[in-house]
Structure formats: C-alpha cells, structure tokens
N, C-alpha and C positions, 0 to 999 in steps of 0.2 A: 349435502354436496361436499366432497372433499375439498380441504384448502388447497389452492393451486400452490404448486412449487415454483418457486422463481429463482433466477440466478443471476446475481451481479458479477460481470466479468471484468476484473481491473487489471491493467498493466502498471506497474510500479517504474519509477526511475526515468520517467517522461522528462527531458531535459538534460539527462546525464551526458549524452552524446548522440552523433548523427546515427549510429547504428541503432541505438533504442529508438529514436524518434521516428527513423523510417519503418521500424517493425510496428511501433503503435499505430502509425497512420495506416498501413496495409492491413493490420489487424482489425481496426476499425472499419475501413472500407469495405474488405473482402471476407472478413471473419467473424468471430462471435464477440469480440470485444465490445463492451458498453460503456467502459469509462477509463480513465487515467488518472495518475496522481503526478504531479509536477515537481521537480525538485527546483527551489527558488535559486539555489546557488550552483546549479548545474552549468557546465561549460557551455551546452548547447540550449540554454534556456530561451534566449531569443528565437531560435530555429523552431523550438517548440510552441512557443506562442504564435508563430506564424502558422504552423500546422494547426493549432486550435481555432485559429480565426477562419481557416479556409474549410474547418469541419465543425460548424458551429453546434451541432447536435451531440457532439462527443462531449459527454460531462467530464469536467476537470476538478480535481481536487488537489490539496497541498501534500506532498510527500515531505513531512517534516524531517529535517535532517540536522542532527546534533553529533553525529559520529561519522567518521570515514567520508568527509565531505568538506565543501568550502562555505564559510559563513556568508551570510548578506551584508551585515555590517562590517565596517573595517575592523581589524583585529585589535586595534587600540582600544576600541570602544568596549571590547568584550574580553579582555586578556585572561580571565578565569576560565574561559570556555575554549580556548585554542593553544595550540603549542607554538614553539618559536619559529615554526615555518608558516604561521596564521591560519592554519588549517585546525579543524577539529580532530581529536585524537582518533587513532585507528582502533583502539582497544575499547569495546563497548561496556565491559565489565567495570574497567577503572573509571570510565566517564560516568558510568551508572552510580558508583559509589560516591563520587565526587558530587554529583547533582544531589544526591540524597543527603550527605553529611556535611556540606559546605555552604551554609546559609549567605554568607558573603557574596555568592555569585548568582543568587535569585533574581536581583534587579537586572543583571546582564542577560540572564536566561529569558526573562520576560521580553526585553528588548528585542532580543535575536529572534525569538519565536514570532513576535508581532511584526518584524520586519519582513521576515518571509511570508506571512500571510498578505502584508500590504504590498510587497513586490508583485506578487500575482495579482492582486486585485486592481493595481495601478496599470497593469498591463492590458486590462479590459476583460480579465477572465474573472467569472462569478464563480466563486469557490462554493461547491456543494458538500464536500467531505474533507476530512482529515485523517490520514494515515500516517506512519513514520518509517523511516529508513532503519532496518533491524528492530522494526516494532517499538521504536523510542517514545511513541506517544502513549505507551502504556505505563511508562515509568512514573511512580507516584507523584513526585515534584513536577514533572512536566505536565501530566494530567491535571494536576491542580490549577496550573496556569491556563490551560487549554479550556478547562470547563469555565473560566472567566470570559476568555478571548472568543470563544466559538459564539457565543450569543450576542457579543457586541458586534461581530462582523458577519452575522447572518448565515453562518455554517451550521447546518441542520442534521449532518449525519457524521459518524464517527466509526472507525474500524476497530471493533473490540475482538482482540485476538484469542477466541476460544475455539478449540477443535476437539473433536472427539479422538481420544487416544487409540482405542481399541478397534475403531472403525479403520483408522490409518494402518495399524499394524496387521489387520486382516489382508491387506493389500501389499504392504511394503514393510518388512520386517527389518530393515536396516536401520541403524543408530537408535536402537531400542533405548539405551541408557539416556543418549541425549535427548531423545524425544519425550522420554517420561520426564526428566527434568523441565524440559520446556513446557510440558503440559501442567505440572505443577505449578511452575512460576507464573505462567501465563493465566491458569485457571484462577489463582489467588487474585492477581491484579485485575482480571475481569469482575471477579466478585466485589472488589473495592470500587471499581468504577461505575457498575451499573446503577446504583441507587442515584448518583449524581447525574448520570445521563438521563434517567427517567425524571428526574426533578426538573431539568431543563428542556424536556421534550426533544431531545437529540436522538435520532434513530440510529439503529445498528442492525446488523444481519443476525439472523439466528445463529448461524456458525460461520466461521471463516475458514476455507480450505486454501492450504499454501503454507500455513504456519510450521507444520512440521515437515513438508517436503520441499521448502523453499529452494528454489534453483533446479528443482528435478520434477517440475509439473509437466510430465511428458503426455503425448497422445494416449498412451496405454493406460497411464494412471488415470488420466482425467476420465476416460471412458468408464473405469471402474468405479470412480466416485460418483458418476451422475446418477446411478440407480440407489445411491445410499443417501441422497439428499433428504433432508428434514423437509417437512411442510414450512410453508412461510418463504422467506428469502434468505438464501445463502450467497455468500460472497466467495468467490475463488480469485486468487490473485497470482500473477504471472511476472516473469522478467524477461520479455522477448527482447531478440536483438538481431541484428544482422553482423556477422563476421566477415572478413577480420575488422576489429574495433580496439584500438589499444586500450582505451579506457575502461571498457566493460571487462575485457581480459585482466588487466591489472586489478581491478577492484574485486572481480568475482570469477576468479579463474576456475572454480568448480562448478560454475553454474551451466546449465544447458540452454543457452539462450535461444539458440536456433531451433532445438527440438520443442522449446515452450512456444515459439512461433508457430512452428508446425502444428502443434496442437490447437492453437487458436484459428488455424486455417482449415483444419480437417473436415472433409466431407463426412468422414464416420463419425465425427463428434455432432455435426449438425444433424445427421441421421438419427442418432441416438437422442437428441434432445426432442426431436420430433416424435419419436417413438414413445418417449416418456412423458410427453406433453409438459415439458419444462419451459417456462416462459423467460426469456432474456430480457433483463431490465437494469436499470441503474438506481441509484440511491434517490434520484428525483422521482423515480416511478415511471420513467418513460418506458415504454414497450419497444423493443427492437426486433423488426422481422427476421426470422431465421434464414439469413441470406444462403 
C-alpha cells in the first residue's frame, strides 16, 4: 500500500496585527489551514491568544523572532540584540553574522528565546512546534539553543527549511539566482540540524513549501505544487492577511497577503486535495476534514 501523502498547512506571523489574526481565524474555520505560528512580541499578541482560546483545536507553535520585530524582554536586558530604538535589527544578514561571531551575546540570546517560549506557554497555549521569522530558527547559534530548550519545554516539532529547487523552478522561474542561493544555504543548515533533531526525537516535515516562494503562495502556485508533494508529511506555509493593514504593509510590502488567504480558502484547492487523496494534518498528527 502506498504511503499516504499528508499536508501540514501553517500560517506565519499570528499575533503581528489584527489583519493577520482575522485571516488566520477565517482560514482555520473556513479553509485548509491546520496550524499557525505565534509571534510572542507581536502588537496583536493578546488578540491572537483570544483567537487561539476560542479555537482550541487550532495547533499553535512559536514564530521565533530575532529580526524585524520587537523583543519580549526589556531592551536593557538584551542590549546586544537590539538597536537604540529597542527593536531587533531589520537586516537579517548583519544580525546573523553578529549571532554567529559575537559570543558575548549568547546568554542574552538564550534569555530572549526562552522568554518568547514562556510568554506563549504562560498565556495557556501548549506549543507544539517552532519555526522562525525569516527562518531564523535555522541559524546555527539559534538552533544550538533551541535544541536544548525544545526538550525542556515539551516542544516536539520543528520547521526544517528544505525545499527542492528544481521542482520550484519548474513552476515559477522568477528569482532564479536568489532561490539557488537560498537552497544552498538552507540545504546546508538542514543537513547540520537533522542529526540533532533525530537524536532528540523532534519531528520535521519531509519537505517545506514556502521557503522559495515566501509571500507569493498564490492559489495557482498551490494547485501546481499539490501534485508534486512527496510521500509522508510536507509542510506549506503562508502569510495570510486582510488589507488595509499598516503593520503588514510596512513590514512586507511585496507580500501577497490577500492572495495567500484566497489560496487557503479556495474551493479549487479543496477539490484538488480530494482528487489527490492528500490528508490535511498538523505536527501533532490531528486530521482535519477537507471542509
């Protein structure tokens, strides 16, 4: 008997803004969304917690944020991680270099990462998985800390950002150089992380869709990738949102938030899932009916 193909459908940036929060709730209640990832430092965190409480079957993970966002700890406790404005830097490359080469901020980093975990847990949400804003969870220094903290806090799943480049380019040939560089970097980081994840028994998806087309996970693109999913569990992640929303427009002006929400609500997508006998699930293994 062939192995069942399963699809984990995640919405990132839960808690960032009301426009994101509304989109997440609608995509969960009326669409194919199976889980979401919460930004502990997001301006709309409390609203997101309320949504999670009234939708108890919606699985929630942590969307770890160390760039382009607000910390959970007071800036004076983590001066090496924030700028003079008290926020994380906007440039992920310079922040990544600093995290890797500056050992003096490691203790600050651990405190902030654990503070983000604890803020979500203390709100009464049982964290199932961890991913990261701009995939910061894959950074070697950050991952080393997470590999210690996840077992301590009962977090059993992790987004490992590996995606097949040539499968992506067969569908969308934009950003060929950028996608190639991303595949090389994230492929190496995934290879580095996998032995540790296996050692601790932390589960991952076979492949993650959304790495190379982040912000452009449209209905047409989703329909194309469904038939190319591998056996086992794949994750596809989105950034849905309702506009106008000043926060997501400021942070991600090039992202197609409403188009991504349309993909999550699409009857054509639901029909395609049924045709291909792809099971909707989450990292916990809960099965969602194809609504």
